[in-house]
C-alpha positions in Angstrom: -19.6 -21.6 48.2 -18.6 -22.6 44.7 -19.3 -20.3 41.7 -21.7 -22.0 39.3 -21.0 -21.3 35.6 -24.4 -22.0 34.1 -26.7 -19.1 33.2 -29.5 -18.0 35.5 -32.6 -20.0 35.0 -36.2 -19.0 35.7 -36.4 -21.5 38.5 -33.7 -19.6 40.4 -35.9 -16.5 40.5 -38.7 -18.1 42.4 -39.1 -17.3 46.1 -37.8 -20.0 48.3 -40.0 -21.5 51.0 -37.1 -21.4 53.4 -37.6 -17.8 54.5 -35.2 -14.9 54.4 -32.1 -17.1 54.7 -33.1 -19.0 51.6 -33.8 -15.8 49.7 -30.4 -14.4 50.7 -28.6 -17.6 49.6 -30.5 -17.6 46.3 -29.5 -13.9 45.8 -25.9 -14.7 46.6 -25.9 -17.6 44.1 -27.3 -15.3 41.4 -24.7 -12.7 42.2 -21.9 -15.3 42.0 -23.2 -16.4 38.6 -23.4 -12.8 37.4 -19.9 -12.3 38.7 -18.6 -15.3 36.7 -20.4 -14.2 33.6 -19.1 -10.6 33.9 -15.5 -12.0 34.3 -16.0 -14.1 31.2 -17.3 -11.0 29.3 -14.3 -8.9 30.5 -11.8 -11.6 29.4 -13.5 -11.9 26.0 -13.5 -8.1 25.6 -9.8 -7.9 26.5 -9.0 -10.5 23.9 -11.2 -8.7 21.3 -9.5 -5.4 22.1 -6.0 -6.9 21.6 -7.1 -8.4 18.2 -8.6 -5.0 17.2 -5.4 -3.2 18.1 -3.4 -5.6 15.9 -5.8 -5.1 13.0 -5.5 -1.3 13.4 -1.7 -1.5 13.3 -1.8 -3.6 10.1 -4.2 -1.1 8.5 -2.1 1.8 9.5 1.0 0.2 8.1 -0.8 -0.6 4.9 -2.0 3.0 4.6 1.6 4.3 5.1 2.8 1.8 2.5 0.4 3.1 -0.1 1.2 6.7 0.7 4.9 5.9 0.1 4.0 4.0 -3.0 2.1 7.1 -4.3 5.2 9.3 -3.7 7.3 6.7 -5.6 4.8 6.8 -8.4 5.0 10.6 -8.6 8.8 10.5 -8.7 8.6 7.7 -11.4 6.3 9.9 -13.5 8.7 12.9 -13.4 11.7 10.7 -14.1 9.9 9.1 -17.0 8.9 12.4 -18.4 12.5 13.8 -18.1 13.9 10.5 -19.6 11.5 10.7 -22.6 12.5 14.4 -23.2 16.2 13.5 -23.0 15.5 10.6 -25.5 13.8 12.9 -27.9 16.6 15.4 -27.7 19.3 12.7 -28.2 17.4 11.3 -31.2 17.1 14.8 -32.7 20.8 15.5 -32.1 22.2 12.3 -33.5 20.0 12.1 -36.7 21.0 15.3 -38.4 
């Protein structure tokens, strides 16, 4: 039995005139179609999960970058303040 890939149609849900064997075959076909659809969903979900993990890694790296940049900014602020104070002292000392 080959696995059909098309979605379940309303016609497939009708009761067959072939008796119990026909009903069982129809149910097997529907189950096979559902199995194929579930496999497609699982593959799609796995792909989506991998892409989401990559995006999460990028966001985490960006967050770390900006945290380090904040520390560099704080250091630059202190260094700038100390440099300005040294410049004022130098100017006061040399212009007597």
